[in-house]
N, C-alpha and C positions, 0 to 999 in steps of 0.2 A: 746660700744654698738651703739652709733650714727653713727660710721663709716660704719657699715654693713647695716644700715637701708635703705638708698637710693639705693644701688646696688641690694639689695634683692627685693625691690619693682620693680625695672626695669626688673629684670629676670622674676618675676611673671607676669608682664604685657605682656612680649614677649610670654611666654607660652600660656597665654589666647588668645592672637591674633592669634597664629598658630592654636590652636584648633578650634577657630571660623571660620578661613578661610577654614579649612578642612571640617568642617561641612557644610559650604555654598556649597563647591564643590559637596559633596555627595547629597545635596538637589537639586542642579542644575541638576545633572545627572539623578536624579529620575524624575524630571519634564520633561526633554527633552525626555527621553525614546528613545534615538537614537539606531539604530541597528548596532552593530559592525560587521565587516566582520567575518564570522565563521572561526574557525581554522580546520585544517584537522582532528584533533582528535575529534572535536565536532560532532560525529555521521555521518560518511559518510554512509548514508543509514543504520543507526544502527537499531538493533532490538528494537522495542518499549519497554520501561520500562527496558532497559538494565542497567548493572552496571555503575555507575558514577565513574570518575576518581578523586581521592582525590588530595589535593594540594601537598602532599609529592610525589606522583607518578609523577605529572607534573614536579616538580622540578628535580627528578631523570632523567626523560626523556630528559628534556632540557639540563641538564649537560652532559648526554651521547651524545646527538646530537651535542652540541657545540664543544665537545672535539673530535668528530668523532672517538671514540674508541669503540671496541666491549665490550658488557656488561660482567662484571667480572664473574657473575654466569652462563654465557652461556657455552655450550659445544662447544669446538673448534675443527675445522677440517682443513685439508689442501686440496686445490684444486689438482685434478689430473693433471699430467704434461701437458697433451694436452690442458686441459682447461686453465691452467695458461699461456700457450703459446698463446692461442687464445686471452685471455684478455690483455696480454702485447701488442699484435698487435693492438687491438682496442684502448687501452688507449693511446698508442704512435703514433696512426695514424694521419696523416695530412688530413684525408679524410674530405672534406668540407661539404658534405651533411649529417649533424648530425640529420636531420629530421626523419630519418628512424626509430629511437628508438621508436617513438610513434606508428607507424603502426605495428611494431613487437609486442609490448605489447598488442595492441588492437586485433591483430591476435591471439595471445596466449589466451587472454581472451575469444575470440569467440570460440576457440577450446574447452576450458574448459566448456563453456555454452553448446556447442553441446553434449558433453559427458554426462552432467547431464540430458539434455533433452532426450537423448536416453535411459538412465536408467529409466527415469520417465515413459516411455511407458509401462513398465512391473511392475513398483512399484511407484505409484504416491506419496507415503509418503516420497521419497528421496528429494523431493523439499521443504519440510517443509511448514510453514504457514506464513501468513503476508507478510512483505517485503522480507523475505528470498526466497519466491517462485517466486519472480519477476526475470526473466531472462534478465538482462540488464548490461550495462557497464557505470560506473560513473567516471568522471574526476573532480578533485578538486585542487585548488591552495591555497598556503599559502605564500604570498609574504614576510611576516615578517620573516618566517623561511627559505625562499628560497627553498620551498618544493613543489613538484608536486606529486600528488597521483592519482592512477588508481585502481579502484575497480571493481571486477566482482562477480556475484553470481554463479560461475560455480561449478565444481566438487570438487575444493579445493585439497590441498595436505596434506598427512600425514607427519609425521616427516621423515620417510624413503624416501617418495617421494621427499621431499626438499633436502635431502642428495644426492639422486640418480640423480635427474633432474638438480640441480643447482650446482653441485660440484664435486663429486668424480668419477662418471662414465661417461667418455667422450664417447658419441655415435660415430658411424662411421662418421656421418656428420661433427663432429668437425675436424678431420684430413683432410677430403676432403675439407672443407672450408678453412682451413689454407693453404693448397697447392694452392687452387684457388686464395686466397687472395694474397699470395706471388708471384704468377705468373702474376696476372693481376692488383693487387692493388685496386680492386673494392670491397667495402664492401656492395654494393647495393643488392647482392643476398644472404645475410646472412640468410634470412628466409627460403630459399629453402633447407638449410642444417640442419635445426632443432636446430640451436643454436642462434636464433634471440634475446633471452633474454639478452645476453651479450652486445647487442648494447647499453644498458642503460648507459654503462661506457663511451660512447662518450660524455655524458652530465653530468653525476653524478660522484661524487667521494665517495659517501657513499649510500648504497641501503639497504632498509629494505623490506622483503617480509613476510607479515603476512597472514597466511593461515589456514583455518579450513575445514577439511574433515569430513563427516558424521561418519566415523569410527575411529576418533582420536580427541585429544584435539587440541586447538588452539596454534600454534607455530609461532615463529618469526625467520626468517633467515636473517642474516645481514652480510655484507662484505664491506670492503673499497677497494677491488680489489688489495690487497697487498699479495696475495698468500694464504690467509686463510679466512675462514668464520665461523660464529658461529650460533648455534641454541639453543633456549631456549623456554621453555613453556611460553606462553603469559598470564600473569596475571594482566596486567596494562592497556592494550588497550581495547577499546570497543569490546564486543563479536561480531564476524562477522556473527554468525548463520551458514553460509557456504560460501565458496568461497575464494578469494585471493584479498588482497590489496598490491599494490607495492608503496612504498614511495621512491622517488628519491630526494636526497639532492643535488641540482644542483651546479655545478661549477660556479665560478664568471663569466666566459666567456659564460655561457649558460643561463643567466638570461632572454633572450628573450622568453624562454619557460614558463615564468610566466605571459605572456600576453594572455588574453583570445582570442584576435583576431588571434594570431599566432596559437594557438591550434585548433581553429575553422577552420582555413585555412588548416592545415594538415589533420584533419579528413575529410574534404571535398575532399581533393586531393587524400588520400590514402585509406580511409576506408568507402567511401560513400555506398558501396554495402555490408557492413557487415550485417548478417542476424538478428542481435539483436540490440535493441535500444542503441544508445550511447548518454549519457547526460553529460553536463558540468554544474557545479555550477556557473552560470553566474550572473553578477551584472548588474543592470540597474537603471537608475534614474527615479523617478516618482514624480508627483506634489502632495503634501499632504497639506491639510489645518490644520494649527496648531493655538492655541490661541496666540494673540498678546501679547507682553510685557505690563506690567501694566503701565509703564511711558508713552509708545506710546499711549495706550488706554485712559489715562486721558487727554493728550494733544488733541487727536482727539475729545473727548467729549466736551471740552471747546470751541474748534473751531467751532464745529457744533452748539453749543447753541447760539453762537453770530451771526452766519450767517443764522440760520433758521428763517423763517418768522413766525410772530404771527398768531395764528389761525390754525397751522398745527395739524393734527389729532394726538393724543397721541399714538395710536396703531402704526401708520406709524413710529413715532419717535423711539419707542421701537424696531421695526424691523430693522431700520437702525443702531441703536446702536449695535444690535446683530451681524449684518453683518460686521460692522466695527471692531469688537473685534477679527475677524479671519484674518489670513494671509496665503498665499500659499508659500511653500518652497520646494526645491528640496531635495529628500531623496533617499539614496541608498538602494536598496533591493536586495535579492538574491533569486534565484529559479532555479530549474533544467530545462535546455533548451536542447531539443533534436536536434542532429546535423545531423542524417542520416534518412531522411524521404522519400527516394526514393524507389519506389516500385521495387521489384525484377525483374530484366530484363527478366528472362525467363517467367515470368507471363504476360508480355506485348506483344502486337503484333509486329512482326518484323518490320512492316512498321513505327511503332512509335518510334523505337530506332535508334539513329544516330550512325554513325561510331565512333565518339568520345566516346560515352557511352559504345560501345562494347569494345573499347581499354581500357577504364578505368576499366571496369568490369573484363577484362582479367587480368590486372595488380593486381587488388584486389584478384581475385581468385587464381592466381598462385604465388603470392608474388614475382613476377618479375617486379621490378619497373625501369627497364632500359628504354632507349628512344625508343627501337625498338618495332614496332607493331607486332601483330601476322600476319603470312603470309596469313591466311584466317580464316573464321569462318562460321558456319552453325547453324541457329536458326530455329527450326521447332517444330511443334505439330503433334504427331502421334495420329490418331483416329482409332476406330474399337473395336476389342475385348480387346485390351490392349491400354490404353490411357496414354500418357506421354508427357512431354515437355522437350526439351533438347537444350543445347548450346554447340557446339564443337569448339575448337580452335586448329590451327596448330601453335605451338610456333616458334618463329624466329630462335631459336637455339636448337639443341638436348641437352637433359640432359647430365651431365657430365659422368654418369655411365649407359647410356642407354643399351649398349650391353655387359657391363662387367658382369652383373648378369642377363642376359636375361632370362634364363630358371630356375633360382633359386628364383627370386623375385616374390612375390605375390602382390606387391604394384601397385595400379592403380591410374592413375591421373584424374580419373572420380569420382566425388562425387555423391553419390546416396541419393536423397531426396525422402521421401514418404509423400505426402500431405504437402509439405513445411517443413517437419521435417527432418533434416539431420540424415542419418542413418550411412553411413560409406564411406570411400574412399578406402577400401580394397576389393572391389568386382571385382576381375579379370574376372568374368564371363560376365561382361557388355561388354567388348571389348576383342578381341583376343590379344595375346601378341604382334603380329607384329604392332598393332595400339596403343600400350601402351604409345606412345609418345604424343598422343592427350590429350589436357586438356579440361576440361568442367564439366558439371553436367547434371544429369537426375532427373527429378521430376515426379514420377509416382503417379497416382490416383488409380491404379489397385492393386498394391502390398499391402499386409496387414501390419499393423503397429505393433500390439502387438505380435510379434513372435520373436523367436530367430534368430541369423544370419544364423545358419545352416539350419533352415527351409526356410528362405528367399532365401538362395542360391539354394535350391532345387525347388523353386517355378517355375511352368511352364511358367509364364509370362516372366521370365528373358530371356528365349531363344528367345521369340518373340522380346523383346526389343533389344537384342543383334543383331539379324538379321537385324532390321531396322537401328540400329546405324551404323552397318558396311556398309550398302548400302549408307546411307547418308554421312558417312566419305569418302568413295571412290568417291562419286560424288563431294564432296568439294575439294578433291585433284585434281580430273580431271579438275575442274573449274579453279584451278590455272594454269594449262597447257593451257586450252582453252583461257584464258585471257592474256597469255604471248605472246607479239608480236614476240619473237624470236622463238616461236613454229610454226609460221605460214609459214612454208617453202613450197613454191609452190602454195599458196593459193592467191586468188585475194586481191589486195590492199584494195578493198572496205570492205572485210570481216575483215581486220585488223583494219580499221578505226572504226568499230562498236564495237571493243573490249573495248573501254573506254580510261581511262588515260594511254597511252602507257608508258610514262616516269616512273610512279610509278610501273607498273606491268612488265616492261621489265626485263628479266632475273630472274624472281621470281621462275620459275619452276626449273631452273638450281640450284638456291640457295636451293630450297626444296630438290632436288635430292642429292646434296652434303651432306646435313644434315641427310636425312632419306631414301636415296636410298637403303641402306641395309635392311631396314624394309620392303620395297616393295618386295624385293627378298625373304626374309623370309616368307612373306605372300604367295607368289607363292608356296613355299615348303609346307607350313602348311595348306593352305586353298584351297582344291580342288574345292569347290563350286564357289569361286570367282576368280579362277586362270586366266581365260581369261580377266576379268576386270582388274586384277592387271597387266597382261602382257601388256595391253595398256599403263600402266604408266611406263613401263621399259624405261630406257635411257642408251645409251652406245656410244662409239666412234666407227668409222669404217674406212675402207680404203678410203671412199668417203665423210666423214663428216667434213673434213678440220678443225680438232681440236675441233669441237663442238659436243654437244650431239645430238643424233638422236633417233628416235623411230622405233619400228617394222613396224608400218603403213608406215612410210616414206621409210624404207628399201624396203618394198614390192612394193611401187610405183616406185622404181628405178630398180627393178629386170629386167634382160634381158629377151627377148622373149624366151620361152622354158625352162627357169630355174625353176626347181621344188623344189629345196632345199634352205633353208636359211643357208648360210655358216658362221661359226664362229670359232674362235680359242681362247684358254685360255693360260694364261702365267703370268709372274711376272709384266711386264710393257708394255705399248704401244710401247715404243721405241724399246724394245727387239723384240716384236712380228712383227713390221714393217720390220725387217731384217730377219724374219724367212724364211727358204727355202720352207716351206709348201705353201707359198703364191705366189711363182715365176710365175707359169703358170696361176694361178687365176688372178693376176694382169695384166699379159700380155693379157689375153682374156677379161679384163675389168669387171671382177666379183667383187662385193662388199663383203667384209669379215668383220664381227663384231669382235671387240676386247673385250674380257672379262678378266679383270685383277684383280678382287676382289677374294679372296680365296673362298667366298661363291658361286661364280659363278659355280664352279665345281659341287657343290650339286644342285644348281639351275637347271642346264641343265639336271640333271637326272630326274626331275619332269616335266620340260617344254619340252615336246616331239614335239609339233607342235603348229602352230599358223595360223589361218585363212586358214587351209587346207594345209599349207606348213610344211614340215618336217625340223628339224634342223640337220645339218651335221657338225660335228667337222672335220676340214680339216686336223687335225694331226692324224686322225684315218683311218683305212682301209675302203674301200667301196666308196671312192670319185668318183663321176661321173661328168665329164666335157665334155659334148657333145660326138660326136662320131669320132673315128679316124680310117680311112679306112685301115691304114697300121699297126694297132696294132697287127693283127694276124701274119704278116710277121716278125715284130720285135721280137715277142715272140719266134718264130721258130728259128730265127738267134742267139738269146742269150740263147737258151734253155740249151746248153752245159755249159755255164758259170754259169747260175743260179743254175743248179744242182750241179756243182762242189763247188760253194761258200756255198751253204747250208750244204754240207757235211763238208767243212772246219770249219764252224762255229757251228758244232753240240754241242760243249762244252759250247757255249754261250746262249743256249736256244733260238735259232732263229727258229721261226715256219716255215718261207718261205722266199724265195728270188724271187722277180718278177720285171717285168718292171713297172716303175712309169709313171703316167700321170699327175703329179703335179709338176715336176721339169723342170727347164729351164737352170740355170747356175751351179747348184750344182751336183756333181757326184752321190750322193746317200743320202737317209734319212732313219731313222727307225721310223715306225708307229706302233701304238697299234691296237689290234684287235677291232672290232666295239663295243663290249659290255664290254671291260675291261677298266681299268683305263688308262687315258692319262698320258703322262710323268709329266705334271704339278700336276695331282692328286696323283701320286706316291710320288712326292716330299713333298706334303702337308701331306700325311699320315705318311711318315717317320719322319716328324717334330713333330708329335703328342707326348705328354709326356708319355701317358699311352698306346702307341700302342703296339700291339703284332706282332712281326716280323714273327712269325711262321704262322700266319693266313693271312698275306698280300699276300702270294703266290697264294692263291685262287682267290683274286680279281685282281691281277696284270695281265694286258692284255698281250696276246701273242705278241711277237715282230716280226715284218715283215720288212725285208730289201728291200727297193724299190731303183732300180738303174736307172740312166738316160742313155738310150742307145745312145744318141747323144753326150755325153760327151767324150773327147779324152782319159781321164784316163780309163773309162770303156771299150772303144774300144781296147786300148792297153792291158789291162788286159785280155780281151777275146783272143787276139792274143797269149799271153803268155801261157794261159791255154791250147789252142789248140796245141801248140808246145810241152809243157812238163807239164802235170797236177800235177806231183810230185815234181816240183821245190819248194824247201823250201823258197827261196827268194820271189817267187810269193805268197806263202801262208802267209808269214810274212807281205807282202804288203796288201794282202786282209784283214788280221786281223786288221792291222793298219787303213785302210780305214773304216772298220766297226766301230771300237771304236771312230774314229773321228766323224762319222755320228751319232753315239749314243749320244755323247756329244752335238753335234750341234742341235740335235732334242729335247734336254731338259732333257734327262735321266741322272741319276747318275751312274757313273762308279763303278762297283763292285770292281775293282782292279786298282786303279789309278797308283800304282807302276809299274804294267805291261805295262800300257799305256805309262808312261814316259820312260821306258826302250826302248820301240819300237821307240819312237820319238828320243831319243839319238842315237840309232843305225842308224836311217835314216840320222841324221845330220852327223854322222861319215862317212857314205857312200857318202854324197854329198860333203864332205871335203876331200875325198880320204884318209881317215885315216883307217888304217888296223883294221879289227874287233878284232884282237888279241893284239892290242896295250894296254899296261898296264899303270896303274896310277903310277906316280913317288912316291917312298917311301919318307916319311918325316924323317928327321934326328932326332934321339932321343937325346934330350938335358935334362940333369938333372935339375930339378927345385929346386932352393935354397930358403929356407924360410927366410924372412927378419925378424930379431928379433925386437920386440917392444922396443921403446926408454925407457930407465930406467929413474926413477924420478931424480936420481943424474945427469945423463947425460943431462936431460932437464934443471935442475937447473943451471948446468955449462954453457950450451949454453945461457940461459937467462942472466947469470952474464957477459959472454963475450960481448953479445949484449949491455948490459947496459954500460960496460966500453968503448965500441966503441963509443956509443953516447956521453959519457962524453968527450972523446978525441976530437970529432968533435965539 
């Protein structure tokens, strides 16, 4: 019994000491009352008096997060192939600028807030009450769990929305972005393709999306980006009320995004002009007076009592003692700090906005965060019957699908606001289709708020707004040309110097034309009201432009005295057109001819009939007038017999006429179209159409006219042969071959290439003195013998012989 007495007493003393130590710690914590850094789960803008999370749930959550595994009770899904492909590219990307993930999340949050605000115009109850009605974005950090959270009180997502938007249905933008990414390696434009959410995997290896829609329960979407995701009903997190919270569990190499200073810098850089408040749960140190420790207080009292003078007033001593019992310490507190307090640019005076602010606003508005600036911008206020403010931008590059779905897309790049409330970006009535490449916004005080989109589209004010926007847009584009030093051909140097910074603006209009020139041409076709304004913006190359672009005004300034028409020619390429026989006489007489090589140019010239009183003349069509030739009547009479005979010879070729040409110099003849029919180039374009109706093309195809060069030796000799014997078959065959050659050289497609080839071969035979009756040597008939496939036994034997040979060696 005595053996166990001492050890038992020692054990009992140890237990008592541990309990007393723990009790002192609890008491000390209660006295200090220190503020612990809040966790992400501790109510990120939670609904007041919401459900509290019990300890068992906290444990389950921490276990799930630490193991980075999807919850067992969640419904599992597979990502669609295109989404998985996109995520693989992002996760394995060496892309250095990972900062973009935050701007994409904020941009998506802003879109969600825009949607709920728009719905609230007709139903105020959708916003809810209390904190839920606040339209804002909140960012919070949890360094302990390496977690970054972003919360919005937007429209939220139903379970179906989570599946559709974040996993199984890859929108067209996914494929487009993957192709762009693989060709350029640039992730920076991800937001323009509608797949910006997936940029979170640049920094996170596990993502949770908690969302609550007014029409559904609260759900959690989660994924490790391993080809699968899971969705489960949320019964453990704080109720959101409405909206979405995204939790990013950051990778080890992305810990810099747990620093407040880093996040503040990114919001300032990318999201300064977001229309909703962005808050961060920020920490700051403040000076706080707290009671001094008891030991320190007693020492100070004894020291003061010995040093104090006799006769000191008792009240003063008491006051000093109270002061000395307090001390000042640094304490960390947390509060919501707003990061974007800049007033909307369009509400400010243009004089007060710097170029840098316009560029930053453009990047924020368009989600284009490349280093390139917009080519131009226009910021203005319209007053009168319809009042609105607008900012328009010309992007540095055309959208990837600008002309692919030109007539099928209703998407506009112009955002419509009514009294600072975002309404829609799908109002194609604000700008015509040919200006759909412009970016910007319109904020109207005249349009009504609480009406449906259909009623708003039919509102009379929209037509007035559209008219003013088009005029301002064309003025902005013209200003690019006016300020470009390369456009000042033939102007005084003094005028050029006044244009501003030449280096920055040099070549800007050429760049604009290469990106958006087709849109200007489509505008001429579609907009009769502004056709002349748009024609001033046209650019093209010509026989006198020395490889540079020129304008119609510059062409007219170089016209010869007495020239009434503007000459042009259409074709596949400038190099081909420069060698065209239609230009021979025009070049010789120093006339300038415009080259139109874009397929849309054929349609363009059907609408652009004249400019500044000058008519357009296609030099490959009938009716070309180049001065006056005093000998033309005599030439016609001398070749009258030949032209009449040749027309009869070509009656099966559907030739309308044969006549003397005034456009040829070195070529014996050409084939031209009638003045109001299709040119050779237009015929080629129409035949290339997928759904073209060949039976109807005959009505539009121009009548063909053979024009001959009376000065050419071939034509002179042919005339002599016809005079001698009009029925000579050899002469007829030669005339037919000359016509087919001219037809092909003039750009037409031969209806019977085999016949043309046969005539060429006959001509070659004649030049080589080979008899027309010479036959082709017959080929000797040789019986083909089939080679039998090698049998397995034979192959094994050959392998054995090869092995024996190796052994002998």
